[in-house]
C-alpha positions in Angstrom: 15.6 25.3 51.1 13.5 26.5 48.0 14.9 25.3 44.7 14.5 27.4 41.7 13.6 25.0 38.9 11.9 26.5 35.1 8.5 25.2 34.9 8.2 25.5 31.1 10.2 23.6 28.5 10.2 20.5 26.4 11.9 17.1 26.6 12.1 14.4 24.7 10.7 10.8 25.7 11.4 7.4 24.8 8.8 5.1 24.4 9.9 1.7 25.9 8.8 -1.8 24.6 11.4 -4.6 26.1 10.4 -8.2 26.0 11.4 -11.3 27.8 10.7 -14.5 25.7 11.4 -18.2 26.4 10.2 -21.2 24.9 10.5 -24.9 23.6 9.8 -26.0 20.1 9.6 -29.8 19.3 9.2 -31.4 15.7 8.9 -35.0 15.0 9.2 -35.7 11.0 8.7 -39.7 9.8 8.1 -40.7 6.1 5.9 -44.4 7.4 6.1 -45.2 3.5 6.2 -43.8 0.2 3.2 -42.1 0.2 2.5 -40.9 3.6 4.6 -38.3 5.5 3.5 -37.3 9.1 5.2 -34.0 11.0 4.0 -33.2 14.4 5.0 -31.1 17.1 4.6 -28.9 20.6 5.4 -25.5 21.1 5.9 -23.8 24.4 6.2 -20.2 25.2 6.5 -17.6 27.7 6.3 -14.0 27.2 6.7 -10.9 29.1 6.2 -7.5 27.9 7.2 -4.4 29.9 5.7 -1.0 28.7 6.5 2.1 29.9 8.3 5.4 29.3 10.9 7.4 30.4 13.1 10.4 29.7 15.5 10.3 27.4 16.8 14.0 27.5 15.7 17.4 29.2 17.2 19.6 26.2 17.9 22.2 28.8 15.7 21.4 31.5 16.1 21.0 35.5 13.8 18.3 35.8 11.4 16.3 34.6 7.3 16.4 36.5 5.3 13.5 37.0 1.5 13.8 37.5 0.7 10.3 35.9 1.6 8.0 38.7 -1.4 7.6 41.8 1.4 5.5 43.4 3.6 8.3 43.7 3.7 11.3 46.1 2.0 14.3 44.5 4.0 15.9 41.4 7.1 14.4 42.0 10.4 15.7 39.8 12.7 13.7 37.7 15.9 14.2 37.1 17.6 11.2 35.6 17.5 11.0 31.9 18.4 7.7 29.8 20.2 7.3 26.5 18.0 4.9 24.0 20.9 4.6 21.5 23.2 2.5 23.9 22.8 -1.2 22.5 24.1 -2.6 25.7 20.6 -1.4 27.4 18.9 -4.5 26.6 20.7 -6.1 29.1 20.3 -3.3 32.3 17.7 -3.9 35.0 14.7 -2.0 34.2 13.4 -1.9 37.9 15.8 0.9 38.3 14.8 3.0 36.1 12.4 5.8 36.6 9.5 5.4 34.8 6.7 8.4 33.4 3.5 8.7 32.2 2.6 4.9 31.6 3.6 1.5 33.2 2.2 -1.8 33.0 3.5 -5.4 32.0 1.7 -8.0 29.7 1.5 -11.6 30.3 1.5 -14.7 27.8 1.7 -18.5 28.1 1.2 -19.8 25.0 0.4 -23.9 25.1 0.5 -25.3 21.4 0.1 -28.5 19.1 0.6 -29.2 15.4 0.4 -31.9 13.2 0.6 -32.2 9.2 0.1 -35.4 7.0 1.1 -35.3 3.7 -0.2 -37.9 1.3 0.6 -38.9 -2.6 -2.2 -40.0 -4.6 0.1 -41.3 -7.2 3.0 -40.1 -9.3 1.2 -36.6 -10.0 -1.4 -36.1 -7.3 -0.3 -35.0 -3.6 -2.3 -33.6 -1.0 -1.8 -32.1 2.3 -3.9 -31.5 5.8 -2.5 -29.1 8.5 -3.7 -28.4 12.1 -2.9 -27.2 14.8 -4.3 -26.0 18.5 -3.5 -23.9 21.2 -4.3 -22.1 24.4 -3.4 -18.7 25.2 -3.4 -17.3 28.4 -3.3 -13.4 29.1 -2.9 -11.4 32.5 -1.9 -8.0 33.2 -0.1 -6.0 35.7 -0.4 -2.0 36.0 1.5 0.3 38.1 0.3 3.6 37.8 -3.5 3.8 36.7 -4.4 1.0 39.9 -4.2 2.3 43.4 -2.2 -0.6 45.3 -0.7 -1.6 41.7 -3.3 -4.8 40.7 -2.5 -7.8 38.3 -5.5 -10.0 36.5 -5.9 -13.3 36.4 -4.9 -15.4 33.0 -7.2 -15.1 30.8 -7.6 -18.3 28.7 -8.0 -18.7 25.2 -8.3 -21.4 23.0 -7.3 -21.0 19.3 -6.2 -23.1 16.0 -6.1 -23.6 12.7 -6.9 -26.4 9.7 -5.6 -25.8 6.4 -5.4 -28.7 2.9 -4.7 -28.6 -0.1 -4.0 -30.3 -3.4 -1.3 -30.2 -6.1 -1.8 -31.9 -9.8 1.2 -32.8 -12.3 -1.2 -32.7 -15.3 2.2 -33.7 -17.5 5.6 -33.1 -17.2 5.1 -29.2 -17.5 1.8 -28.1 -16.4 0.6 -28.5 -12.8 -2.5 -27.0 -10.8 -2.9 -26.5 -7.2 -5.5 -25.2 -4.8 -5.2 -24.4 -1.4 -8.1 -23.6 1.7 -7.8 -22.7 5.3 -9.4 -21.4 8.3 -7.4 -19.7 11.2 -9.3 -19.2 14.6 -6.8 -16.7 15.7 -6.1 -15.2 19.5 -6.8 -11.8 19.6 -3.6 -9.4 20.3 -3.0 -8.4 23.7 -5.0 -4.9 23.5 -7.6 -6.5 22.8 -7.7 -8.8 25.4 -7.4 -5.6 28.2 -8.6 -2.5 26.2 -8.4 1.5 26.7 -5.0 0.6 28.1 -5.9 -0.7 31.4 -7.3 -3.8 33.2 -10.7 -3.7 31.6 -11.3 -7.3 30.2 -13.0 -6.7 26.9 -16.5 -7.7 27.8 -17.0 -8.8 23.9 -14.0 -10.9 24.0 -13.6 -13.3 20.6 -10.7 -14.6 18.3 -10.0 -13.5 15.1 -11.4 -15.7 12.1 -9.2 -15.9 8.6 -10.6 -17.7 5.9 -8.4 -17.9 2.7 -8.4 -19.5 -0.7 -6.1 -20.1 -3.3 -6.1 -21.3 -6.5 -2.8 -21.6 -9.2 -1.2 -23.0 -12.2 2.3 -23.6 -12.9 4.3 -24.2 -16.3 7.8 -25.2 -16.5 10.1 -25.8 -19.4 13.8 -26.0 -20.0 13.6 -22.4 -20.9 10.6 -21.0 -19.0 8.8 -21.2 -15.8 5.7 -19.1 -14.0 2.7 -19.4 -12.2 -0.5 -18.0 -11.8 -2.0 -17.5 -8.5 -5.9 -16.1 -7.2 -6.7 -15.4 -3.8 -9.1 -14.3 -1.1 -8.6 -13.8 2.2 -11.2 -12.3 4.8 -10.1 -11.3 7.9 -13.0 -10.1 10.6 -13.0 -9.2 14.3 -9.1 -7.6 13.9 -7.8 -5.2 17.1 -6.8 -2.3 15.2 -4.6 0.9 16.9 -4.5 3.9 14.1 -3.7 7.5 14.8 -5.7 9.9 15.6 -5.4 13.7 15.7 -7.6 15.9 17.0 -7.3 20.1 15.9 -5.0 19.6 13.7 -2.7 22.5 13.2 -4.0 24.6 16.2 -2.1 25.3 19.4 -4.2 22.9 21.3 -3.5 20.3 18.9 -3.8 17.0 20.4 -2.4 13.9 19.1 -3.0 10.1 19.9 -4.2 6.7 18.5 -7.7 5.3 18.2 -8.6 2.1 19.3 -10.8 -0.1 16.8 -12.8 -3.3 17.7 -14.2 -6.1 15.3 -12.5 -4.5 11.8 -13.0 -6.9 9.0 -10.9 -6.9 5.6 -11.1 -8.6 2.7 -8.6 -9.0 0.2 -8.8 -10.6 -3.3 -6.1 -10.8 -6.3 -3.9 -12.3 -8.8 -0.7 -13.0 -8.7 1.9 -13.8 -11.5 5.7 -14.7 -12.0 8.2 -15.9 -14.5 11.7 -16.6 -15.3 13.1 -16.8 -19.0 16.4 -18.2 -19.9 17.7 -16.6 -22.7 20.8 -18.7 -22.5 23.4 -19.8 -19.7 24.5 -16.5 -19.5 21.3 -14.3 -19.5 17.9 -14.5 -17.9 15.0 -12.0 -17.3 12.1 -12.1 -14.6 9.1 -10.3 -14.2 6.6 -10.3 -11.6 2.8 -9.0 -11.6 0.8 -8.4 -8.5 -2.8 -6.8 -8.7 -4.5 -6.6 -5.6 -8.3 -5.2 -4.0 -7.9 -5.3 -0.6 -10.6 -3.4 1.3 -12.2 -2.7 4.9 -16.1 -4.4 5.4 -18.2 -2.5 7.3 -18.2 0.4 9.7 -16.5 0.2 13.1 -16.1 2.1 16.5 -13.5 4.2 17.7 -12.4 5.0 21.2 -9.5 7.6 21.4 -6.2 7.9 23.6 -3.8 10.3 23.8 0.0 10.1 23.5 -0.3 9.3 27.3 -2.6 6.6 26.8 -5.4 8.9 28.5 -8.9 9.5 27.2 -9.3 12.1 24.9 -11.4 14.2 26.4 -12.9 17.4 24.5 -15.7 19.7 26.2 -16.3 17.2 29.2 -16.9 14.0 27.0 -14.7 11.4 26.0 -14.5 11.0 22.2 -15.9 7.9 20.6 -17.2 7.6 17.2 -18.2 5.3 14.3 -15.7 5.7 11.3 -17.5 4.7 8.4 -14.8 2.1 6.9 -17.3 -0.3 4.7 -15.3 -0.2 1.7 -12.2 2.2 2.3 -8.8 0.9 0.6 -6.1 -0.7 3.0 -3.3 1.4 3.3 0.0 1.1 3.7 1.0 -1.7 1.0 0.8 -0.8 -3.2 -2.3 -3.5 -4.3 -0.6 -2.8 -7.4 3.1 -4.3 -8.4 4.7 -5.1 -11.0 8.8 -5.8 -11.2 11.0 -6.6 -14.5 14.6 -7.5 -14.1 17.4 -9.7 -15.6 20.4 -11.9 -14.1 23.7 -12.0 -16.0 26.5 -14.6 -15.9 29.1 -11.9 -17.0 32.5 -14.6 -16.4 32.4 -17.5 -14.3 31.2 -16.9 -10.8 31.3 -13.1 -11.6 27.4 -12.0 -12.3 25.3 -8.9 -12.4 21.4 -8.2 -11.9 19.1 -5.3 -12.6 15.8 -4.5 -11.6 12.8 -2.1 -11.9 9.7 -2.3 -9.2 6.9 -0.2 -9.9 3.8 0.4 -7.1 0.9 1.6 -7.6 -2.8 2.1 -6.2 -0.9 3.1 -2.5 -3.4 4.3 0.1 -2.5 6.4 3.4 -2.6 4.0 6.7 -5.5 7.1 7.7 -6.3 8.8 10.3 -9.2 8.0 12.5 -10.6 11.4 12.6 -10.2 12.3 9.1 -11.7 9.0 7.4 -14.6 10.5 5.6 -16.9 9.7 2.6 -14.0 10.5 0.3 -12.4 7.1 1.8 -8.3 6.3 1.4 -6.1 8.9 0.2 -4.4 7.7 -3.0 -0.9 8.2 -3.1 1.0 8.7 -6.2 2.6 5.9 -8.0 6.7 5.7 -8.3 9.3 2.9 -10.0 12.7 2.6 -8.5 15.7 1.1 -10.2 18.0 -1.3 -8.6 21.3 -3.3 -9.2 23.9 -5.4 -7.7 26.9 -7.1 -8.2 28.2 -10.4 -7.1 31.4 -12.6 -7.0 32.2 -15.8 -5.7 35.7 -16.9 -5.1 35.9 -21.1 -4.3 38.6 -23.2 -2.6 38.3 -26.5 -2.2 34.5 -27.2 -1.1 34.6 -23.8 0.8 33.4 -20.4 -1.1 34.0 -16.8 -0.2 31.4 -14.8 -1.9 31.0 -10.6 -2.3 28.3 -8.4 -2.9 27.9 -5.1 -4.2 24.2 -3.6 -4.6 22.9 0.0 -5.3 19.4 0.6 -4.5 16.7 3.4 -6.4 19.9 4.0 -8.7 18.7 7.3 -9.8 18.0 8.5 -6.7 14.1 9.0 -7.1 12.0 10.9 -4.2 8.8 9.3 -3.6 6.2 9.0 -0.9 6.3 5.6 0.6 3.3 5.9 3.2 1.1 8.6 4.8 -0.3 8.3 8.2 -3.4 11.0 7.5 -5.7 11.1 5.0 -6.3 14.6 4.4 -7.7 15.5 0.8 -6.5 18.7 -1.2 -9.3 21.3 -1.0 -9.3 24.0 -4.2 -6.5 26.2 -3.3 -4.6 24.3 -0.5 -0.9 23.6 -0.6 0.3 20.1 -2.4 3.4 18.0 -3.3 2.3 15.4 -6.6 -0.9 16.3 -5.9 -1.0 15.2 -2.4 -2.1 18.4 0.8 1.1 19.3 2.3 -1.4 19.0 5.6 -0.4 15.0 5.3 1.9 13.4 7.6 4.1 11.4 4.9 6.9 9.6 5.0 9.3 9.6 2.3 11.1 6.9 1.3 15.2 6.3 1.5 16.8 8.2 -1.8 20.2 6.2 -3.2 21.4 3.8 -1.0 24.6 1.3 -1.3 25.7 -2.1 0.8 28.2 -4.3 0.9 28.4 -8.0 2.2 31.3 -10.8 2.5 29.9 -14.1 3.4 32.0 -17.4 4.0 30.0 -20.6 3.3 32.0 -23.9 4.9 
């Protein structure tokens, strides 16, 4: 019998990341005397992640043609669809679902111990030392690209951290504090088995994080505030960022770039304060000024949305990205806030604030990073407000809350995953080339809540 099927069309697919976590966390805390407090515990975890794609909607097509599973009959057709907006799906049986494009599982076993000691040298000076040690075992099982399906042995990696700090109360109003720490962090799963296969990274290494912090605090009956200086270096990171070849052309290829050995350095200053004008009115403020940059260039390997290497003119795409000195994207490096809290009457309060964001850069596409660095997005400011009412009864209370966010319904670019600079004559929006893929922030929104404390 011959079946007449359309061979062209589009279907909507859904990428699934389903996770099963199990674990035990035990903690013991004991104050040995008026100067010494100890805290220690154990952390046991088991994790399995199921990664695959399925057909969500054929969009009028007769079937979906599957060509990526080496362990199926050649070119099988799939007729089943699975709606992804069903909340009860999380309790479904994954084994029974028809998978397309890719299918693998990641397994992680975690055993950790941690502890902390706090010591009061006198009434004014306290210090702490905290540390942890853990072993993570990683394994991967591939169902599509290995014949027969193959599961790796567990790769065990040790990691840990140590951190210490001290706080000195100079007097009843002033204090200074300092913290420093080192963290040897096990890499993410995709940095252990690289390039979407059972390929153990030959240059496997832990991420190294060094952080330092120095601060000052002030307290009085009317005002309290803090100043904080920080520097954090994070090296040997794994990142996966978007990558687009032949952008805008009929043969456009979208995928991602895997980056190994990434280093970021974050430095900055943060200030916050609260001024209590009266028992009815208070003003709040915050300022954060940062300088977050990549350090050193990195190598990138490119894959399409089906987790297959991108091949152009017979060559798998690889290149060195000029990331040294490029600004870190996806978070504003200058932020400020000013607001007020007003107690209108007993149990009824009003709050409002204005926040400003600047030095926000694109979370770049790996194929459009050049000498210009990261694309700077337009600054924006948003106003929010809220009203709260607390209804006490006995020892209990019923609280009502209404928030309105972005009161003036401002339109603003919240982030971009491409890094295309406007050239003379290019169409732009607010100075940004319209060739970029950007995400606009929410307009005016509101929410309400009721909470019972008992």
